[in-house]
N, CA, C and O atoms as CSV, one atom per row, in Angstrom:
chain,resi,resn,atom,element,x,y,z
A,1,MET,N,N,0.692,-1.300,-0.015
A,1,MET,CA,C,-0.137,0.074,-0.050
A,1,MET,C,C,0.966,0.894,0.031
A,1,MET,O,O,2.119,0.637,0.378
A,2,GLU,N,N,0.273,2.270,-0.463
A,2,GLU,CA,C,1.480,3.216,-0.893
A,2,GLU,C,C,0.946,4.175,-0.073
A,2,GLU,O,O,-0.276,4.024,-0.104
A,3,THR,N,N,1.327,5.333,0.841
A,3,THR,CA,C,1.266,6.528,1.550
A,3,THR,C,C,1.584,7.592,0.651
A,3,THR,O,O,2.552,7.462,-0.098
A,4,LYS,N,N,0.826,8.718,0.631
A,4,LYS,CA,C,1.300,9.933,-0.171
A,4,LYS,C,C,1.965,10.510,0.907
A,4,LYS,O,O,1.539,10.422,2.059
A,5,ILE,N,N,3.282,11.264,0.508
A,5,ILE,CA,C,4.187,11.690,1.506
A,5,ILE,C,C,4.380,12.992,0.366
A,5,ILE,O,O,5.255,12.743,-0.464
A,6,SER,N,N,3.842,14.061,0.231
A,6,SER,CA,C,4.289,15.350,0.034
A,6,SER,C,C,3.774,15.135,-1.461
A,6,SER,O,O,2.737,14.474,-1.520
A,7,GLN,N,N,4.293,15.564,-2.676
A,7,GLN,CA,C,4.337,15.269,-3.921
A,7,GLN,C,C,4.687,13.925,-4.476
A,7,GLN,O,O,4.289,13.357,-5.493
A,8,THR,N,N,5.636,13.518,-3.436
A,8,THR,CA,C,6.317,12.334,-3.948
A,8,THR,C,C,5.386,11.200,-3.183
A,8,THR,O,O,4.689,11.349,-2.180
A,9,SER,N,N,5.622,9.920,-4.051
A,9,SER,CA,C,4.830,9.087,-3.453
A,9,SER,C,C,6.113,7.825,-3.373
A,9,SER,O,O,6.911,7.449,-4.232
A,10,ILE,N,N,5.872,7.345,-1.794
A,10,ILE,CA,C,6.955,6.363,-1.422
A,10,ILE,C,C,5.911,5.494,-0.670
A,10,ILE,O,O,4.770,5.878,-0.415
A,11,SER,N,N,6.348,4.460,-0.390
A,11,SER,CA,C,6.005,3.469,0.300
A,11,SER,C,C,6.163,3.623,2.098
A,11,SER,O,O,7.170,3.971,2.713
A,12,LYS,N,N,5.037,3.302,2.564
A,12,LYS,CA,C,5.389,3.324,4.109
A,12,LYS,C,C,6.620,2.629,4.850
A,12,LYS,O,O,7.143,2.912,5.927
A,13,LEU,N,N,6.880,1.742,4.029
A,13,LEU,CA,C,7.911,0.667,4.310
A,13,LEU,C,C,9.508,1.662,4.184
A,13,LEU,O,O,10.484,1.719,4.932
A,14,GLU,N,N,9.155,2.401,2.780
A,14,GLU,CA,C,10.519,3.025,2.481
A,14,GLU,C,C,10.630,4.062,3.120
A,14,GLU,O,O,11.711,4.464,3.550
A,15,PHE,N,N,9.475,4.684,3.286
A,15,PHE,CA,C,9.715,5.892,4.599
A,15,PHE,C,C,10.459,5.380,6.084
A,15,PHE,O,O,11.404,5.958,6.622
A,16,MET,N,N,10.032,4.615,6.393
A,16,MET,CA,C,10.320,4.240,7.495
A,16,MET,C,C,11.709,3.613,7.449
A,16,MET,O,O,12.349,3.329,8.462
A,17,GLU,N,N,12.157,3.404,6.111
A,17,GLU,CA,C,13.563,2.783,6.272
A,17,GLU,C,C,14.376,3.915,5.726
A,17,GLU,O,O,15.542,3.712,5.389
A,18,LEU,N,N,13.976,4.768,5.650
A,18,LEU,CA,C,14.606,6.513,5.495
A,18,LEU,C,C,14.850,6.868,6.937
A,18,LEU,O,O,15.955,7.218,7.351
A,19,ILE,N,N,13.706,6.757,7.730
A,19,ILE,CA,C,13.472,7.172,8.975
A,19,ILE,C,C,14.698,6.491,9.858
A,19,ILE,O,O,15.367,7.212,10.598
A,20,ASN,N,N,14.949,5.149,9.755
A,20,ASN,CA,C,15.939,4.632,10.622
A,20,ASN,C,C,16.919,4.581,10.021
A,20,ASN,O,O,17.823,4.051,10.667
A,21,LYS,N,N,17.241,4.958,8.846
A,21,LYS,CA,C,18.871,5.248,8.333
A,21,LYS,C,C,19.095,6.897,8.973
A,21,LYS,O,O,20.205,7.414,9.102
A,22,ALA,N,N,18.203,7.351,9.215
A,22,ALA,CA,C,18.361,8.880,9.332
A,22,ALA,C,C,18.550,8.800,11.321
A,22,ALA,O,O,19.169,9.590,12.034
A,23,ARG,N,N,17.970,7.887,11.626
A,23,ARG,CA,C,18.186,7.524,13.031
A,23,ARG,C,C,19.636,7.174,13.161
A,23,ARG,O,O,20.174,7.855,14.034
A,24,GLU,N,N,20.199,6.579,12.744
A,24,GLU,CA,C,21.485,5.735,12.341
A,24,GLU,C,C,22.388,6.626,12.204
A,24,GLU,O,O,23.518,6.348,12.605
A,25,GLY,N,N,22.157,7.800,11.663
A,25,GLY,CA,C,23.171,8.883,11.318
A,25,GLY,C,C,23.694,9.090,9.698
A,25,GLY,O,O,24.712,9.673,9.326
A,26,ASP,N,N,22.694,8.442,8.896
A,26,ASP,CA,C,22.615,8.707,7.449
A,26,ASP,C,C,22.290,9.839,6.874
A,26,ASP,O,O,21.132,9.806,6.456
A,27,GLN,N,N,22.893,10.931,6.661
A,27,GLN,CA,C,23.231,12.051,6.020
A,27,GLN,C,C,22.419,12.399,5.174
A,27,GLN,O,O,21.788,13.456,5.202
A,28,ASN,N,N,22.324,11.214,4.007
A,28,ASN,CA,C,21.838,11.329,2.758
A,28,ASN,C,C,20.220,11.161,3.073
A,28,ASN,O,O,19.372,11.923,2.611
A,29,ALA,N,N,19.934,10.024,3.943
A,29,ALA,CA,C,18.565,10.056,4.111
A,29,ALA,C,C,17.825,10.985,5.191
A,29,ALA,O,O,16.599,10.889,5.258
A,30,MET,N,N,18.449,11.817,5.983
A,30,MET,CA,C,17.762,12.799,6.703
A,30,MET,C,C,17.975,13.783,4.967
A,30,MET,O,O,17.019,13.341,4.330
A,31,MET,N,N,18.432,14.411,4.387
A,31,MET,CA,C,18.226,15.401,3.542
A,31,MET,C,C,17.079,14.720,2.555
A,31,MET,O,O,16.455,15.529,1.870
A,32,GLU,N,N,16.753,13.393,2.417
A,32,GLU,CA,C,15.928,12.708,1.410
A,32,GLU,C,C,14.476,13.154,2.079
A,32,GLU,O,O,13.546,13.644,1.439
A,33,ILE,N,N,14.482,12.815,3.857
A,33,ILE,CA,C,13.325,13.149,4.505
A,33,ILE,C,C,13.215,14.628,4.298
A,33,ILE,O,O,12.076,15.029,4.058
A,34,ILE,N,N,14.197,15.537,4.345
A,34,ILE,CA,C,13.911,17.091,4.402
A,34,ILE,C,C,12.901,17.154,3.123
A,34,ILE,O,O,11.732,17.523,3.233
A,35,LYS,N,N,13.588,16.686,1.719
A,35,LYS,CA,C,13.127,17.055,0.382
A,35,LYS,C,C,11.629,16.610,0.776
A,35,LYS,O,O,10.764,17.479,0.666
A,36,LEU,N,N,11.333,15.616,1.124
A,36,LEU,CA,C,9.855,15.172,1.042
A,36,LEU,C,C,9.026,16.578,1.633
A,36,LEU,O,O,8.122,17.158,1.032
A,37,TYR,N,N,9.413,16.834,2.549
A,37,TYR,CA,C,8.624,17.695,3.002
A,37,TYR,C,C,9.039,19.336,3.251
A,37,TYR,O,O,8.785,20.220,4.070
A,38,GLU,N,N,9.675,19.197,2.265
A,38,GLU,CA,C,10.295,20.968,1.814
A,38,GLU,C,C,9.156,21.622,1.513
A,38,GLU,O,O,8.710,22.498,2.254
A,39,SER,N,N,8.335,21.104,-0.072
A,39,SER,CA,C,7.401,21.992,-0.276
A,39,SER,C,C,6.207,22.565,0.788
A,39,SER,O,O,5.748,23.703,0.686
A,40,GLU,N,N,5.814,21.672,1.740
A,40,GLU,CA,C,4.848,21.769,2.983
A,40,GLU,C,C,5.523,22.882,3.696
A,40,GLU,O,O,4.816,23.865,3.917
A,41,MET,N,N,6.510,22.910,4.018
A,41,MET,CA,C,7.683,23.721,4.558
A,41,MET,C,C,7.812,24.947,3.983
A,41,MET,O,O,7.861,25.866,4.800
A,42,ILE,N,N,7.868,25.194,3.058
A,42,ILE,CA,C,7.862,26.624,2.146
A,42,ILE,C,C,6.066,26.946,2.243
A,42,ILE,O,O,5.627,28.049,2.571
A,43,TYR,N,N,5.606,26.325,2.059
A,43,TYR,CA,C,4.320,26.661,2.490
A,43,TYR,C,C,3.808,27.440,3.518
A,43,TYR,O,O,3.396,28.599,3.468
A,44,LEU,N,N,3.886,26.590,4.559
A,44,LEU,CA,C,3.875,27.055,6.048
A,44,LEU,C,C,4.659,27.966,6.478
A,44,LEU,O,O,4.282,28.423,7.557
A,45,SER,N,N,5.779,28.502,5.995
A,45,SER,CA,C,6.594,29.255,6.280
A,45,SER,C,C,5.664,30.797,5.907
A,45,SER,O,O,5.531,31.685,6.749
A,46,ARG,N,N,5.333,30.841,5.096
A,46,ARG,CA,C,4.256,32.123,4.962
A,46,ARG,C,C,3.443,32.619,5.958
A,46,ARG,O,O,3.027,33.770,6.086
A,47,TYR,N,N,3.195,31.370,6.857
A,47,TYR,CA,C,2.155,31.863,7.819
A,47,TYR,C,C,2.729,32.230,9.235
A,47,TYR,O,O,2.012,32.560,10.180
A,48,ILE,N,N,4.353,32.120,9.292
A,48,ILE,CA,C,4.931,32.267,10.798
A,48,ILE,C,C,5.447,33.185,10.686
A,48,ILE,O,O,6.181,33.312,9.706
A,49,LYS,N,N,5.287,34.431,11.784
A,49,LYS,CA,C,5.921,35.626,11.653
A,49,LYS,C,C,7.452,35.727,11.987
A,49,LYS,O,O,7.858,36.081,13.094
A,50,MET,N,N,8.010,35.493,11.268
A,50,MET,CA,C,9.845,35.684,11.065
A,50,MET,C,C,9.729,35.164,9.508
A,50,MET,O,O,8.902,34.648,8.757
A,51,PRO,N,N,11.204,35.669,9.506
A,51,PRO,CA,C,11.712,35.811,7.956
A,51,PRO,C,C,11.475,34.503,7.411
A,51,PRO,O,O,11.548,33.722,8.360
A,52,LYS,N,N,11.184,33.769,6.166
A,52,LYS,CA,C,10.971,32.937,5.951
A,52,LYS,C,C,12.155,31.904,5.725
A,52,LYS,O,O,11.894,30.712,5.562
A,53,GLU,N,N,13.347,32.333,5.717
A,53,GLU,CA,C,14.358,31.325,6.069
A,53,GLU,C,C,14.566,31.009,7.323
A,53,GLU,O,O,15.004,29.889,7.587
A,54,ASP,N,N,14.289,31.944,8.339
A,54,ASP,CA,C,14.639,31.399,9.790
A,54,ASP,C,C,13.306,30.640,10.028
A,54,ASP,O,O,13.343,29.870,10.988
A,55,ALA,N,N,12.405,30.691,9.502
A,55,ALA,CA,C,10.804,29.673,9.378
A,55,ALA,C,C,11.468,28.672,9.117
A,55,ALA,O,O,11.785,28.014,10.108
A,56,LEU,N,N,11.886,28.208,7.914
A,56,LEU,CA,C,12.517,26.941,7.371
A,56,LEU,C,C,13.359,26.224,8.074
A,56,LEU,O,O,13.472,25.004,8.195
A,57,GLN,N,N,14.045,27.263,8.607
A,57,GLN,CA,C,15.481,26.759,9.141
A,57,GLN,C,C,14.741,25.603,10.314
A,57,GLN,O,O,14.863,24.378,10.327
A,58,ALA,N,N,13.730,26.742,11.523
A,58,ALA,CA,C,13.220,26.131,12.455
A,58,ALA,C,C,12.577,24.822,11.873
A,58,ALA,O,O,12.956,23.714,12.253
A,59,MET,N,N,11.852,24.947,11.186
A,59,MET,CA,C,11.071,23.648,10.956
A,59,MET,C,C,11.804,22.722,10.520
A,59,MET,O,O,11.344,21.711,11.050
A,60,ILE,N,N,12.971,22.326,9.653
A,60,ILE,CA,C,13.961,21.702,9.579
A,60,ILE,C,C,14.216,20.877,10.759
A,60,ILE,O,O,14.046,19.670,10.934
A,61,LEU,N,N,14.772,22.019,11.718
A,61,LEU,CA,C,15.380,21.645,13.072
A,61,LEU,C,C,14.622,20.640,13.973
A,61,LEU,O,O,15.055,19.705,14.647
A,62,GLY,N,N,13.037,21.225,13.741
A,62,GLY,CA,C,12.303,20.535,14.602
A,62,GLY,C,C,12.199,19.364,14.051
A,62,GLY,O,O,12.269,18.457,14.881
A,63,LEU,N,N,11.965,18.800,12.254
A,63,LEU,CA,C,11.875,17.778,12.183
A,63,LEU,C,C,12.759,16.582,12.393
A,63,LEU,O,O,12.485,15.401,12.603
A,64,ILE,N,N,14.301,17.453,12.237
A,64,ILE,CA,C,15.416,16.554,12.678
A,64,ILE,C,C,15.430,16.086,14.173
A,64,ILE,O,O,15.725,14.925,14.457
A,65,GLU,N,N,15.130,16.943,15.044
A,65,GLU,CA,C,14.790,16.735,16.114
A,65,GLU,C,C,13.878,15.390,16.559
A,65,GLU,O,O,14.330,14.459,17.226
A,66,LEU,N,N,12.569,15.478,16.077
A,66,LEU,CA,C,12.072,14.185,15.972
A,66,LEU,C,C,12.306,12.933,15.616
A,66,LEU,O,O,12.030,11.848,16.128
A,67,ILE,N,N,13.000,13.339,14.413
A,67,ILE,CA,C,13.458,11.945,14.088
A,67,ILE,C,C,14.604,11.480,15.229
A,67,ILE,O,O,14.439,10.343,15.670
A,68,LYS,N,N,15.542,12.106,15.658
A,68,LYS,CA,C,16.413,11.570,16.105
A,68,LYS,C,C,16.033,11.169,17.681
A,68,LYS,O,O,16.595,10.248,18.274
A,69,ARG,N,N,15.147,11.880,18.178
A,69,ARG,CA,C,14.694,11.536,19.382
A,69,ARG,C,C,13.844,10.093,19.166
A,69,ARG,O,O,13.736,9.377,20.161
A,70,GLY,N,N,13.339,9.716,18.108
A,70,GLY,CA,C,12.542,8.881,17.633
A,70,GLY,C,C,10.902,9.039,17.902
A,70,GLY,O,O,10.068,8.165,18.138
A,71,GLU,N,N,10.795,10.090,17.812
A,71,GLU,CA,C,9.293,10.839,18.078
A,71,GLU,C,C,8.499,10.426,16.689
A,71,GLU,O,O,7.292,10.645,16.592
A,72,ILE,N,N,9.132,9.914,15.796
A,72,ILE,CA,C,8.202,9.533,14.332
A,72,ILE,C,C,8.186,8.442,14.088
A,72,ILE,O,O,9.097,8.079,13.344
A,73,ASN,N,N,7.138,7.309,14.580
A,73,ASN,CA,C,7.218,5.961,14.268
A,73,ASN,C,C,6.125,5.846,13.190
A,73,ASN,O,O,5.631,6.778,12.556
A,74,ASP,N,N,5.783,4.286,13.079
A,74,ASP,CA,C,4.662,3.939,12.269
A,74,ASP,C,C,3.555,3.764,12.507
A,74,ASP,O,O,2.770,3.467,11.606
């Protein structure tokens, strides 16, 4: 079963594999996850009362922290 994530479709299994690799320190996997959510973060940055780049940086940092702490699960 495919899970629609962002504008790119990947399976839930593929997404969880990326999450696990990112938790283990794979920077390429982390970048792939960030790319999956990039368009949503750009959209949402318009509604945060701070410069766009600062808002994007804060959201990316938050996503990385969630992944590293293991708060994203299936």
